[in-house]
C-alpha positions in Angstrom: 91.9 115.3 105.2 95.4 115.7 103.8 95.8 116.9 100.2 98.1 115.7 97.4 98.7 117.9 94.4 99.8 116.7 91.0 101.6 119.3 88.8 102.5 118.7 85.2 106.2 119.1 84.6 107.9 121.4 82.1 107.8 120.1 78.6 104.6 118.1 79.2 102.2 121.0 79.2 98.8 119.9 77.9 99.2 116.2 78.9 97.1 117.0 82.0 94.0 117.1 79.7 94.5 113.5 78.6 92.5 111.5 81.1 94.1 108.2 80.2 97.5 109.4 81.4 96.5 110.9 84.8 97.2 109.3 88.2 93.9 108.1 89.8 92.8 106.7 93.1 93.7 103.1 93.7 90.0 102.1 94.0 89.7 102.4 90.2 92.3 99.7 89.6 91.0 96.4 91.0 92.4 93.6 88.9 90.2 92.3 86.1 89.9 88.8 87.6 88.5 90.3 90.8 85.4 91.6 89.0 84.2 88.1 88.3 84.8 86.7 91.8 81.5 86.1 93.7 81.3 87.4 97.3 80.1 84.1 98.6 79.5 80.5 97.5 76.5 78.4 98.2 72.7 78.8 98.1 70.5 80.5 100.7 70.9 83.4 103.0 74.0 82.1 104.8 77.2 81.9 102.7 78.9 78.4 102.8 82.2 79.9 101.8 83.3 83.6 101.9 85.6 84.4 99.0 88.5 86.8 98.8 86.1 89.6 98.0 85.1 89.6 101.7 88.7 89.6 103.0 89.7 92.9 104.5 93.4 92.4 104.0 92.7 92.2 100.2 90.0 94.8 99.6 91.7 97.5 101.8 94.7 97.4 99.6 92.7 99.4 97.0 91.6 102.0 99.6 95.1 103.3 99.8 96.8 105.9 97.7 96.8 106.3 94.0 98.0 104.6 90.9 100.4 105.9 88.3 99.7 104.9 84.7 101.8 104.8 81.6 101.5 108.4 80.1 101.8 107.0 76.5 102.6 103.9 74.5 106.0 102.6 75.3 108.0 99.7 73.7 110.9 98.2 75.6 113.4 95.9 73.9 116.1 93.7 75.4 118.5 91.3 73.6 119.8 89.0 76.2 122.8 87.5 74.3 124.3 91.0 73.7 122.6 92.7 76.7 121.6 95.5 74.4 118.5 97.4 75.3 116.3 99.9 73.4 113.1 101.8 74.0 110.7 103.8 72.0 107.8 106.0 73.2 104.9 107.4 71.1 105.5 110.8 72.7 108.8 112.4 71.7 108.9 114.4 74.9 109.2 111.2 77.0 112.8 110.0 77.0 113.6 106.9 79.0 116.9 106.0 80.7 118.3 102.7 81.8 120.1 101.4 84.9 123.3 99.7 83.8 123.5 96.1 84.8 126.3 96.8 87.3 123.9 99.0 89.2 121.5 96.2 90.1 121.0 93.3 87.8 124.5 91.8 88.2 124.1 91.7 92.0 120.7 90.2 92.5 119.6 86.5 92.2 116.3 87.0 90.3 114.6 87.2 86.9 115.3 90.9 86.3 117.2 91.4 83.0 117.2 95.1 82.5 115.8 98.2 84.2 114.3 101.1 82.3 113.5 104.4 84.0 110.5 106.5 83.1 110.7 110.2 84.2 107.1 110.6 85.1 105.4 113.7 83.6 103.8 114.7 86.8 105.5 116.0 90.0 103.7 115.2 93.2 103.4 117.5 96.2 102.6 116.0 99.6 102.2 117.5 103.1 105.4 118.1 105.1 106.7 115.0 106.8 105.1 112.5 104.4 106.7 109.9 102.2 105.4 107.9 99.2 105.7 104.2 99.1 106.1 102.9 95.6 104.5 99.4 95.3 104.3 97.1 92.2 100.7 96.4 91.1 99.5 93.7 93.5 98.0 90.5 92.1 98.8 91.5 88.6 100.9 88.3 87.7 102.5 90.0 84.8 105.5 87.8 83.6 107.0 90.6 81.4 107.7 93.5 83.8 107.0 95.1 87.1 107.9 98.3 88.8 110.4 98.3 91.6 109.3 98.6 95.3 110.7 101.7 96.8 110.3 104.8 99.0 110.3 108.5 98.2 110.8 111.4 100.6 108.2 113.1 98.5 107.9 116.3 100.6 111.5 117.0 99.7 111.8 115.4 96.2 108.5 115.9 94.2 109.8 114.4 90.9 109.1 110.7 90.3 111.1 108.2 88.3 109.5 104.9 87.7 111.8 101.9 87.4 110.5 99.2 85.0 112.1 95.8 85.9 112.2 93.9 82.6 111.6 90.2 83.3 110.2 89.0 79.9 111.6 86.2 77.7 110.3 88.2 74.7 112.5 90.4 72.7 110.2 93.4 73.0 107.1 94.3 75.1 104.5 97.0 74.7 103.2 99.0 77.6 100.0 100.8 76.4 99.0 104.3 77.5 96.8 104.0 80.7 98.4 100.8 81.8 98.7 100.8 85.6 102.4 101.0 86.5 102.5 101.1 90.3 100.6 102.1 93.4 101.8 105.1 95.5 100.8 105.1 99.1 101.4 108.2 101.2 102.4 107.8 104.8 103.8 109.9 107.6 107.4 109.5 108.6 107.4 108.3 112.2 109.7 106.4 114.5 108.5 103.4 116.5 109.9 101.5 119.4 109.2 97.8 119.8 108.8 95.7 122.9 107.1 92.6 124.4 104.4 92.8 127.0 102.7 90.1 129.1 99.1 89.3 128.0 96.6 91.2 130.1 92.8 91.4 130.3 92.7 94.6 128.2 94.6 92.8 125.4 92.3 89.8 125.5 89.2 92.1 125.2 90.7 93.9 122.3 91.6 90.7 120.5 88.1 89.4 121.0 86.6 92.7 119.8 88.7 92.4 116.7 87.3 88.9 116.1 83.7 90.1 116.5 84.3 93.0 114.1 85.4 90.5 111.4 82.8 87.8 112.1 79.6 89.2 113.6 77.9 89.6 110.2 77.5 87.0 107.4 78.9 89.4 104.8 81.3 92.4 104.9 81.5 92.5 108.7 84.9 94.2 108.5 83.4 97.0 106.5 80.4 97.6 108.8 82.2 97.2 112.1 85.5 99.1 111.6 86.2 102.8 111.4 87.8 104.7 108.5 
């Protein structure tokens, strides 16, 4: 098992004792609406309809990596007519920055109005040859902001800067301490080649085996019949 270490940065000593500001495994951050979704619909032992709760492509998202949360309360303000921005944090040590509109906003056809940058209080140390993939919180449906998608060569640059993409029509928004900001997924840097191969018997058998792994139980077949 590979190990990832979080180290509190200079100037933030003591924050590591505040549990609500710590990065945590992704499995702790299923969306709230997910908790009320049943695993199946219909009466009896056999489910009439399997819901998203039994979909491996969904549930496995939260088996990957860890989530960075807001280390403190943060208020972001943006006045669209004047393009003036402002921020305040409840923790004086945390000073945000901004990406000027000429760096991104003016060049993209999308809802982003301003980009605020949070210098994250933890540095992260990963094994040699590993990157971190920064992913916005999936299925969050937050109309006010999201974090940019990106990649860190984290074995070489351990400091993290989180980019908040301001998309709100409100004049100001509050991001509370402990709010999930983004998911970080570690992966090994590797190069792949791509090609096309004629379908063979070994391919057919593997495709069929995959089907049976997903369907040979009424519930959670993909959990019981696949390996970690």
